[in-house]
C-alpha positions in Angstrom: 17.7 8.9 31.2 15.1 10.8 29.2 14.8 9.8 25.6 14.5 12.6 23.1 12.6 13.0 19.8 13.0 15.6 17.1 10.8 18.6 17.5 8.0 18.7 14.9 5.9 21.2 13.0 4.0 18.5 11.1 0.5 17.7 12.0 -0.5 14.1 12.6 2.7 13.0 14.3 1.8 11.3 17.6 3.7 11.4 20.8 5.5 8.1 21.3 5.1 7.8 25.1 6.5 9.0 28.4 10.1 8.4 27.3 9.8 10.9 24.5 10.6 14.6 25.0 10.5 17.2 22.3 14.1 18.4 22.3 17.0 18.6 19.9 18.9 15.9 21.8 18.2 12.6 20.2 19.8 9.2 19.6 17.9 7.0 17.2 19.2 3.7 18.6 18.3 4.7 22.1 14.9 5.7 20.8 14.2 2.3 19.3 15.4 0.4 22.4 13.3 2.6 24.6 10.0 2.2 22.8 10.5 -1.6 22.7 11.5 -2.0 26.3 8.0 -3.2 27.1 8.2 -6.2 24.8 11.5 -7.9 25.6 10.2 -11.4 24.6 8.7 -10.3 21.3 10.7 -11.6 18.3 12.4 -8.7 16.5 14.3 -10.6 13.8 14.1 -14.0 12.2 16.9 -15.4 10.0 18.0 -18.8 8.8 20.3 -19.0 11.8 17.7 -18.3 14.5 15.8 -15.5 16.1 16.5 -12.4 18.1 14.1 -11.0 20.7 13.8 -7.3 21.4 15.3 -7.9 24.8 18.3 -9.7 23.3 18.6 -7.0 20.7 18.8 -4.3 23.3 21.4 -6.2 25.4 23.7 -7.1 22.5 23.4 -3.5 21.1 24.6 -2.1 24.4 27.4 -4.7 24.7 28.6 -4.0 21.2 28.6 -0.2 21.9 30.6 -0.8 25.0 33.0 -3.0 23.0 33.6 -0.3 20.4 34.7 2.0 23.2 37.1 -0.6 24.5 38.6 -0.9 21.1 39.3 2.8 21.1 36.7 3.6 18.4 35.6 7.1 19.4 32.4 9.0 18.7 32.1 10.3 15.2 34.7 7.7 13.9 33.5 5.5 11.1 32.8 1.7 11.2 32.3 -0.1 7.9 29.5 -2.7 7.9 30.4 -5.2 5.2 27.8 -7.7 6.4 25.1 -9.8 4.9 21.5 -9.5 6.2 22.0 -11.7 9.3 21.2 -11.1 12.9 24.6 -9.4 13.3 23.6 -6.5 11.0 21.0 -4.7 13.1 23.1 -5.3 16.3 26.2 -3.7 14.7 24.3 -0.8 13.1 22.3 0.1 16.3 25.4 -0.3 18.4 27.3 2.3 16.3 24.5 4.8 16.6 24.1 4.1 20.4 27.8 4.8 20.9 27.8 7.9 18.7 29.9 6.2 16.2 29.1 6.6 12.5 27.9 3.4 10.8 28.8 3.0 7.1 26.8 0.1 5.6 28.3 -1.0 2.2 27.3 -3.1 -0.7 28.0 -6.8 -0.1 28.5 -7.4 -3.8 31.3 -4.9 -4.4 34.6 -6.0 -5.7 37.9 -5.7 -3.9 38.7 -2.5 -5.9 35.4 -0.9 -4.8 36.0 -2.0 -1.3 39.4 -0.4 -1.2 38.0 2.8 -2.5 35.3 2.7 0.3 37.9 2.0 3.0 40.0 5.0 1.8 37.1 7.3 1.2 35.4 6.6 4.6 38.5 6.5 6.7 36.9 3.7 8.7 38.7 2.6 11.8 37.0 -0.7 12.1 35.2 -3.2 9.8 32.4 -5.7 10.7 32.6 -8.4 8.1 30.7 -11.5 7.2 32.9 -14.6 6.9 32.3 -15.2 3.1 33.2 -11.6 2.4 36.5 -11.8 4.3 38.6 -12.6 1.1 37.3 -9.4 -0.6 38.1 -7.3 2.5 41.6 -8.9 2.8 42.3 -8.1 -0.9 41.0 -4.6 -0.5 43.2 -3.9 2.5 46.2 -5.1 0.5 45.2 -2.8 -2.4 45.1 0.3 -0.2 47.9 -0.7 2.2 49.3 2.4 3.9 46.3 4.6 2.9 43.5 3.2 5.0 42.7 3.7 8.7 41.5 0.3 9.6 42.7 -1.0 13.0 40.2 -3.7 13.8 38.2 -6.3 11.9 35.3 -8.0 13.6 34.5 -11.3 11.8 31.1 -12.8 12.1 32.4 -16.4 12.2 35.5 -17.4 14.2 36.5 -20.2 11.7 37.5 -17.4 9.3 40.3 -16.2 11.6 42.8 -18.8 10.4 41.8 -19.0 6.8 43.0 -15.5 5.8 46.4 -13.9 6.1 45.6 -10.5 7.4 47.9 -7.5 7.0 50.1 -6.6 9.9 48.7 -4.0 12.2 45.1 -5.3 11.8 43.6 -6.7 15.0 41.1 -9.4 14.0 38.4 -10.5 16.4 35.8 -13.3 16.2 32.7 -11.3 16.7 30.6 -13.9 18.5 33.4 -14.7 20.9 34.3 -11.1 21.4 30.8 -9.7 21.9 29.8 -11.7 25.0 32.9 -10.5 26.8 32.0 -6.8 26.5 30.4 -4.8 29.3 27.2 -3.0 28.2 27.5 0.7 27.6 26.1 2.5 30.6 24.1 4.9 28.4 23.7 6.1 24.9 25.9 8.9 23.5 24.2 12.2 23.9 23.8 12.9 20.2 21.5 15.5 18.7 18.9 15.4 15.9 21.5 16.7 13.5 24.4 14.5 14.6 25.7 12.3 11.8 24.4 8.8 12.5 25.3 6.8 9.4 26.5 7.1 5.8 24.8 5.5 2.8 26.7 5.2 -0.4 24.7 5.9 -3.6 24.3 2.8 -5.8 26.9 4.1 -8.3 24.7 3.8 -11.4 26.7 6.6 -13.0 30.2 6.0 -11.6 31.9 6.0 -8.2 29.4 6.1 -5.4 29.0 9.1 -3.2 28.5 9.0 0.5 25.3 10.7 1.8 25.5 11.7 5.5 22.3 11.1 7.4 21.4 12.3 10.9 19.9 10.6 13.9 16.6 12.3 13.2 16.3 11.2 9.5 15.2 7.6 10.1 12.8 8.8 12.8 11.0 10.9 10.2 10.9 8.3 7.4 9.4 5.8 9.9 6.8 8.3 11.1 5.8 9.9 7.8 5.9 6.9 5.5 6.2 3.6 7.4 3.4 4.4 9.9 1.4 7.2 8.3 1.2 5.9 4.7 2.0 2.1 4.9 0.3 1.7 8.2 2.9 -0.8 9.5 2.0 -2.0 13.0 3.2 -4.2 15.8 1.3 -7.2 14.4 3.1 -7.1 11.1 5.9 -9.4 9.9 8.0 -7.4 7.4 10.3 -9.0 4.7 12.4 -6.9 2.4 14.1 -8.2 -0.7 16.1 -5.0 -0.8 19.1 -5.4 1.5 19.8 -3.4 4.6 22.8 -1.6 3.2 20.4 0.0 0.7 18.4 3.1 1.9 15.1 1.4 0.9 16.0 -1.8 2.8 17.2 0.0 5.9 13.7 1.5 6.3 11.9 -1.6 5.4 13.8 -4.0 7.6 14.9 -1.9 10.5 13.6 1.6 11.2 10.0 1.0 10.0 9.3 -2.3 11.9 11.4 -1.5 14.9 9.6 1.8 15.4 6.3 -0.1 16.1 7.6 -3.3 17.5 7.0 -5.5 14.5 8.9 -8.6 13.4 11.4 -8.7 10.6 12.5 -11.6 8.3 16.1 -11.3 7.2 17.6 -13.2 4.3 21.3 -13.3 3.6 21.1 -14.9 0.2 20.2 -13.3 -3.1 16.5 -12.5 -3.5 15.8 -15.0 -6.2 12.1 -15.8 -6.8 12.6 -19.2 -5.1 14.4 -17.7 -2.1 11.6 -15.1 -1.7 8.8 -17.7 -2.1 10.5 -19.9 0.6 10.3 -17.1 3.2 6.7 -16.2 2.1 5.5 -19.7 2.8 7.8 -20.5 5.9 7.5 -17.2 7.8 4.3 -15.8 6.5 5.2 -12.1 6.2 2.4 -9.7 6.0 4.3 -6.9 4.2 6.8 -7.5 1.4 9.1 -4.9 0.0 10.6 -5.5 -3.5 11.6 -3.8 -6.7 10.0 -3.9 -10.2 12.7 -6.3 -11.6 12.1 -8.7 -8.7 8.3 -8.6 -9.0 8.6 -9.3 -12.8 10.8 -12.3 -12.2 8.5 -13.7 -9.5 5.4 -13.3 -11.6 7.2 -15.1 -14.5 8.3 -18.0 -12.3 6.5 -21.4 -12.5 7.0 -21.7 -8.7 4.8 -18.7 -7.9 2.8 -19.8 -4.8 -1.0 -19.5 -4.8 -2.7 -16.8 -2.7 -3.8 -19.4 -0.2 -0.2 -20.2 0.7 0.9 -16.7 1.8 -0.3 -14.1 4.3 0.5 -10.9 2.4 -1.7 -7.9 3.1 0.4 -5.5 1.2 3.5 -5.2 -1.1 5.7 -2.2 -1.6 7.9 -1.4 -4.6 10.7 1.2 -5.2 14.0 1.5 -6.9 12.5 2.2 -10.3 9.0 3.0 -11.4 6.7 0.1 -11.4 5.2 -0.8 -14.8 1.4 -0.8 -14.6 0.9 -4.4 -15.8 3.2 -5.8 -13.1 1.1 -4.3 -10.4 -2.1 -5.3 -12.0 -1.0 -8.9 -12.5 0.2 -9.1 -8.9 -3.1 -7.8 -7.7 -5.0 -10.3 -9.8 -3.0 -13.2 -8.4 -2.6 -12.3 -4.7 -5.5 -9.9 -4.2 -3.3 -7.2 -2.8 -1.8 -4.1 -4.3 1.8 -3.2 -4.9 2.2 0.2 -3.4 4.7 1.9 -5.8 6.7 4.8 -4.6 10.0 6.6 -5.2 12.7 7.5 -2.7 16.5 8.1 -2.9 19.6 7.6 -0.9 19.7 11.3 -0.5 16.2 11.5 1.0 16.7 8.1 2.9 13.3 6.7 1.9 10.1 7.2 -0.1 8.7 10.8 -0.5 6.3 10.2 -3.4 4.0 7.2 -3.3 0.7 5.6 -4.1 -1.6 5.0 -1.1 -2.8 1.6 0.1 -6.4 1.4 -1.0 -5.9 4.1 -3.7 -3.2 2.8 -6.0 -3.1 4.5 -9.5 -1.0 2.0 -11.5 1.2 3.7 -14.1 1.8 6.7 -11.7 4.0 7.1 -8.6 1.1 8.6 -6.6 1.2 11.7 -4.5 3.6 13.5 -2.3 4.0 11.8 1.1 2.6 14.1 3.8 5.5 16.1 5.3 7.3 16.4 2.0 6.9 19.1 -0.7 7.6 18.5 -4.4 8.5 20.9 -7.2 8.9 20.2 -10.9 11.3 22.6 -12.6 12.5 23.3 -16.1 16.1 23.7 -17.2 16.1 27.3 -16.0 14.8 26.3 -12.5 11.3 27.6 -13.2 8.1 25.7 -12.3 6.5 23.7 -15.1 2.8 23.4 -15.8 0.8 20.2 -15.2 1.4 17.7 -18.0 4.9 19.0 -18.8 8.1 17.1 -17.9 10.2 18.7 -15.2 13.1 17.9 -12.9 11.9 16.7 -9.5 13.0 18.6 -6.4 12.0 17.5 -2.8 11.8 19.4 0.5 11.4 17.3 3.6 12.9 16.4 7.0 14.9 13.3 6.0 17.3 14.9 3.5 20.9 14.0 3.9 23.2 16.7 5.2 25.8 16.5 2.4 28.0 14.2 0.4 31.3 13.4 2.2 34.3 15.3 0.7 32.4 16.4 -2.4 31.4 20.1 -2.1 30.5 20.5 -5.8 28.1 17.6 -5.9 26.7 18.6 -2.5 25.9 22.1 -3.8 24.3 20.8 -6.9 22.1 18.3 -5.1 21.3 20.0 -1.7 20.0 23.4 -2.6 18.8 25.1 0.6 15.7 23.4 1.7 15.4 21.5 -1.6 17.1 18.3 -2.8 17.5 17.7 -6.5 16.4 14.1 -7.2 17.9 13.6 -10.7 14.5 12.3 -11.9 12.1 13.7 -14.4 8.3 13.6 -13.7 5.0 14.9 -15.0 2.3 16.1 -12.6 -1.1 14.9 -13.7 -4.4 16.7 -13.3 -5.4 14.5 -10.3 -2.3 15.5 -8.4 -0.5 12.2 -9.1 3.0 12.1 -10.7 4.1 10.0 -13.6 7.8 9.0 -14.0 9.6 10.2 -17.2 13.1 8.8 -16.5 16.3 9.9 -15.0 17.4 13.4 -15.9 20.7 12.1 -17.4 18.9 9.3 -19.3 16.3 11.5 -21.1 16.7 11.3 -24.9 16.1 14.1 -27.4 15.0 12.5 -30.6 14.1 14.8 -33.6 14.1 17.7 -31.2 11.6 16.1 -28.8 12.3 14.5 -25.4 11.7 10.8 -25.2 11.4 9.0 -21.9 13.3 5.7 -21.9 11.0 4.4 -19.2 7.9 5.0 -21.4 9.5 2.9 -24.2 10.6 0.2 -21.7 7.2 0.0 -20.1 5.7 -0.5 -23.6 8.2 -3.2 -24.6 7.6 -5.3 -21.4 3.9 -5.5 -22.2 4.9 -7.8 -25.1 4.2 -11.4 -23.9 7.7 -12.5 -24.9 9.6 -9.8 -23.0 10.8 -10.1 -19.4 12.9 -6.9 -19.1 13.9 -4.0 -21.3 16.3 -1.1 -21.1 16.4 1.8 -23.5 19.3 4.2 -24.3 20.1 6.8 -27.0 22.8 6.0 -29.6 24.0 8.3 -32.3 23.5 7.3 -35.9 26.0 7.8 -38.8 25.0 11.5 -38.8 25.5 12.0 -35.1 21.7 12.1 -34.5 20.3 10.4 -31.4 18.2 7.3 -32.0 16.4 5.0 -29.6 18.0 1.6 -29.0 16.5 -1.1 -26.8 18.2 -4.0 -25.0 15.7 -6.8 -24.3 15.7 -9.9 -22.2 13.1 -12.5 -23.2 11.3 -14.8 -20.9 12.7 -18.4 -20.6 11.7 -20.6 -23.5 10.1 -17.7 -25.4 11.5 -15.8 -28.4 10.6 -12.9 -30.6 12.4 -10.7 -33.1 13.3 -7.1 -33.7 10.7 -6.4 -36.3 7.9 -7.8 -34.1 8.8 -5.7 -31.2 9.2 -2.5 -33.3 5.7 -3.0 -34.7 4.4 -3.6 -31.2 5.8 -0.3 -29.9 4.7 1.6 -33.0 1.1 0.5 -32.4 1.2 2.0 -28.9 3.5 5.1 -28.9 4.2 8.0 -31.2 6.2 6.9 -34.2 9.4 8.8 -33.3 9.6 6.9 -30.0 10.0 3.3 -31.3 13.5 1.7 -31.0 15.4 1.9 -34.2 17.6 -1.0 -33.0 16.9 -3.8 -30.6 19.6 -6.1 -29.2 18.7 -9.3 -27.2 20.7 -10.1 -24.0 20.6 -12.9 -21.5 20.5 -10.3 -18.6 20.7 -6.5 -18.1 23.5 -4.9 -16.1 22.2 -3.7 -12.7 23.3 -2.3 -9.5 23.1 -4.5 -6.3 19.7 -2.7 -5.6 18.2 -3.8 -9.0 18.6 -0.5 -10.9 19.5 -0.8 -14.5 22.9 0.6 -15.3 22.2 2.3 -18.6 25.6 3.9 -18.7 27.0 0.4 -19.1 24.7 -0.3 -22.0 25.8 3.0 -23.6 29.4 1.9 -23.1 28.6 -1.5 -24.6 27.2 0.2 -27.7 30.3 2.5 -28.0 32.6 -0.5 -27.8 30.8 -2.1 -30.8 
């Protein structure tokens, strides 16, 4: 069967071989299995529980796809992936796509209430679930009894079958006993470039998450335009992502990017603490590491930071939030490699604005990724001049189709060929872009806009500060003032006056935080983004 690839008008996109035909018919899972058919013995994934070769990945994917059909899960139905980053994750995800079923990866740290919302919102007919997450799923099913559509639960470990009392009407299967009994699907579902392949839920930093619908073509484009053309990931690389697979950033880092070139991926089910990351760096010697600013800051502050000689890193990537310049510079000094900072979004699937390996401008987010067009606009939708703050809009081939069951938000975000990012940026004279904060986080102090990120980036330059988050709070007259929440490094202390003086020396006077509160940790999403709305709520409650 001929494998199809999306038609392209972009220059520099290479043909992927005899199995690729430029046509609108395209199945991303089939595409990945086809281009790796010549390397069946090459290791695709490494985890704490073992390894999976490309040949084994292809066979298990087809068996899983065949099993979904036997369960009665039809094309375009949804399957929830409530799975940690183990070998089961890529098999289940690719099997859904191969079968034309819509994969719905979800946050493995969500509560039972959030899980119940997701079950109802997605209308999932089946759930693939890690053993230690089964109690959350069971509680969620009880919370939304009579309003969900779940018929089957596929549990990763069979011992969990007898530990949970499942609701009646739910068929529970031990995944690793069920899967070998399934006949491989004869062929991939004949999907198109624009067929819905998977949903990704937004991180929910401002409330209930929204489901962005992505097509089969979208991960193809992110792998081509960013993974290969910008990062230069190749077959020889070993990729390791601290960002989990359910996150858009992690899905590209640990699946679509490496599998598009036949590279090897290190998976980690546990939390990406500095010690857990260092263990994989030393044991599996990844060449490319993907992280977030918060994680890099924690690693650089750790006494267990390994020396350059103990690792094989040739490059590091950062996204999720803008990377403070001093973190990238400190990492480069220690390891001799750059952190390539970029920005992407759930709505655009991966990074569309990025620094370039070999030409990193710390303190900026770099240039538009080739194949994407950027526009900075004012409150009236008009272009802003270089040096002025504007709302960032993106046009490119990996934009989600819509938000599920949310027409108002879809219309606001997806505006014709353009996607509204919700971020504010400044375009510099050299064509790079500098982050100025989220559109809904910008503060207007004394009639002048203040970027929380600018104040945060200044605070964390203080030798005592590990992390900082800035919000606006009204004073007794109802006027907005800058307030900072600060986490100090272990064993180090400072005070409000010292930090205020530090900021005043580096920024315009009106930007310094009028109040500073010290916390043991900042509230964050599972992907490491600071939840400023929770800090604002904390201030309101006091």
